[in-house]
N, C-alpha and C positions, 0 to 999 in steps of 0.2 A: 503494501500500499504505499503510495507516495504523498508526498505533502505539498500543497501549494494553494494560492488562493487566499478566500477568506477565513480565517480562523478564529473562533471566538474563547477569548480567556474568562470562563463563565465565572460570574458571583455565584456564592453560596447562599441559597434563601433559608433563612431562620424564621421561626414563629416569634409571636408577640412577647413568649416567654422565654426566649433564646435557644430553644432547640431545632435541631434541623426539620428544616418544613420538605419533607419527601415528595407532598402533592406538588408544591410550587416548583421544587427540582425537574419533575417528570414534565410539568406544563413549560417549562423552561426550555428543557430541551425539544419539546414538540415544536414549541415557536422558532427554535433556532433549525431545525430542519426543514419547517415551513417556508422559512424566511431563506433559504438556500445556502446557508452557512457550509462551508467544506472541510470542516474539522472544529474539534472542541478541545479545549485545556480545561481540565479537572484539577482544582485544588492547587492552582498556580498563586500567585501574590494576590488577584483579584479576589480568588475564590476563598482568601482569609486561611490559609492553610495553616499557618501558624496556630490557627484557634482550633483546629479540628481536632479531636481524638483519632487513634487508630482505627477504630471501629466505624467513625463517623467516615474516615477517608475510604475505607474499605466500601463502605454501601453507597458513598456517591459514585465511585468508580465501577462497581459493578452493576448499579442501576443505570449509569451511561452505557456501559458497553453493551447492557441488553437492551435497550432500547434504542440504541443507533443502530445495533443489529447488523453492523460492518458497511453501513451506507457510507460513514464518514470514519475519517481517524480519530480517533481517543487518544489525546497527549494527557500525562499525567505530571503533574508538578512534583519531582523527586528530589531536588536540591536542598541538600542542608549543609550545616555549618563545617562538618569535615567529611572527608572521604569515604570511610568506613558507614557511616549513617547515610550518606547518600547512596552508595551501593545496596545497602539493606532497605530502603525505601523504593528504588526502582526494583530490586526482586519483588517487594510488596506490590507493587503496582502491576509487574508482569503477570503475578500470579492472579490478580485481579482480573486481567485480561486486557490492560492498556495496549496500544500498538507503538507508541513512542513515549519517550521520556524526556520530559523540559527540564533542564537541569541550570538552575542560577548560580552563578558564581557564589563560592561561599561567603555568605553575610557574616560581618563583623570581625572577621579574624585577617583578613587583608594579606591573602597570601602573594606570593611573588608571581611573573608570569611563568617562570618554570614551574612554581607550584601547581599552577593553573593546567598546566600541559599535563605533569603526573595525575593532577586529580582527574582530569577529563577522559584523559586514556585508561586509568584504572575503572572509572565509572563503565565505560563503554566495553572494557574486556569483562567486566565480572557482573553487571546489573541486569543482563538478560533482557536489554530492550536498545532498540537504536535510539540515541541520544540527538537531540537538538540543545545546543549551546545556548544559553541566555545570560545575555549582558544589559543590566540595568543600575550603572554604577550610583545613582542616587538613591538608590536602597539600599544597596550591598556594601557600598565603600571601597567598590574593586572594580576595575575597569579590564574588561579582556580586549587587548590589544589587536589589531588587525595583523600583525605580524606573529602573534601568538596562535591566532586563529589560523593563519597558514601552515603553523606546524601540524594543526591538528585535521586538515581538512581530507587528506590521504586516509585516516584511518576509517575501515570499511564498516565501521557502528557508528561514526559521528557524522550525521546526515545532512544538518543545517545549524543555522543561528538565526536566534529572535533579536535583535538589535536595538534596544531602546533609545540609543544617542539620536538626537534629531539632525546633526550637522551634516550637511551633503558630501563635505568630505570624508567622514566615515564612511556613509554608505557606499560611495564611489571605492575606496580602498577595500571593502568587504566583496563588492560586486566583481571585483577583479579575481576574486576564490571562486566564485560561483562555477558550477559545473552540472554535470546531469546526475551527479550523486552528491552534491552537496547546495543546499538551497539557501537562500537569502531571505530572509522575512523582517520587514518593519514592526518595530512593537511601540510605534508612535503614531498615533492616529492623526493628531494635526499635520505632519508631515508624510504619511504614508501615501497618499496619491503621487507625490514627486519621487518618491523611492520605488514604486511600481511602474512609472513611467522611464524611469532610469533602468530598470529592468530585474528588479527584485520579482522573487517569486510569488510573494503574497503579504500580507497583513495579519498578525496576532493582535487582535482588538480587544480592547475594553468596551467602548462604545457599542459595538455590536451586541451586546448584551440587550439593548434596549431597542436597537435599529438595526437587526438582521439584515432587511431587506436593501436598507439604504447602503450601509457599506459592502454588502456583495455587490450591489451595483456600483458603487464607487470603485471598487477592485476591479471589477470586469471592465468598466471604461478605460481605467488607467492601465491595465495589462493589454489592452486591445488598442493602446496608444491614440486613443479618441480625447486627445488632450484639452479641446474646447469643451466636450460637454463633460469630463472629469473635473474641468475647472469649475464649470456651473455647478455641478451638484454639490463639490467641495464647500463652495462659497456658502449654498445653504446648510450646510451641516456646521460653519464656523461658530454659532453659538452654542451647538453641543461639545464641540472639540473645547471651547473655553469652558464651559459648565464643569465635564468630565475632569478637569484640572483645578477646580476652584478649592478644592479642600483635597487631603490625602485619598489617593485611590484604596479602595472602591466605596468610598462614603457618596460621593455624587451619584455614581451610576446605579448604587442599591437606593437612595433616596429617589431617582427617577423609575428603577424597577418596582419600587413599593406601589409607586401610584400607577403603574401599571397591573398590579394584581400579583406579583411575583415577591413574597417574601415579606418580612417585616424588621428588618433592622441588622445591627451586628454586634460582634462581640468585643468587649474590652479589652487593649486599652481605645479601640477605635469606638468613635461615639456617632450619633445620628448628625445628620446634615445640621450646620447653625440656622436660626431663623433669619439671618441676615441676608439668606440665600435659598429660603423656601418659595418666596413668590417668583424666583426664575425657576425652580423646578416645578411649580404649576405652571408655568406658562410653557415649558418646554414639554411637559406631558401632553398637552394640546398639540402642541407643534409636531410630536413624535408620531401621534397617530396620523396626521395629514400627510407628513413626509414617507412614513412607511406605506401608505397606500398611492402614493406617486411612484414610490420606487421598484415597482413591479419589475422583477428581472426577466419577464418573458421574451423581452426583445432583444436582451443581451445575449452573446454566445457565453457559453459556459467556458 
């Protein structure tokens, strides 16, 4: 199973009392499939992986694998603070039926670039799943440099990277490493169209939780090099791009998902969207419905 196109980094719905909302999870999966999403990430940073128990992690993954039933790839967030724990979590995801492991650089410990090479090679050798590298230095305090990625691309079980840095120079350096066996994904919604127009294979998105049709269409237009149409749609999505970054992810997207009927809150230390931004969430709730209706993918080539 290959990876490309619009992939959603799924938020994890909770009940008002803080329990896992499995009904909302299943409805969210249905909504993603109906919207044409081409892959899902379970228990990544948007999914509040750090707040999940092992049992919840397993339940989310097995439910997603069962419901998706092989129609699209299921990626599991498995990156941990050290290599042994990352390997163990990757094996756990493999046992639950995941297709790929999304492995973030180890947070907090600030490994060297040589340490990152050894870490990823060990996870790919011993974890039992194909590995997608994930670089998001704003969260981890660790930047996986393109020259380090260049040392990893030849590994047969390292199959791509999600790059969350927005600079065009960073994306250009990674695109030089792209091949039939190593895919490049944007991990930054506001600059995703630019990255795809430049040759990236896809987007791993936060906003597509709430706007699967719109983000799928944006990815299709950009990958098809329809620059004018992609720019028009991206301009319509600017208010959403801004809103999803207005507080720490996944606070804003979960506020919008709650208004759309998927779940009711977060787990500490994350707190609900501040009152100062509630009116914007209400406004975008109405706008999301209209944009989704407008963004039918029927006329866009897959």
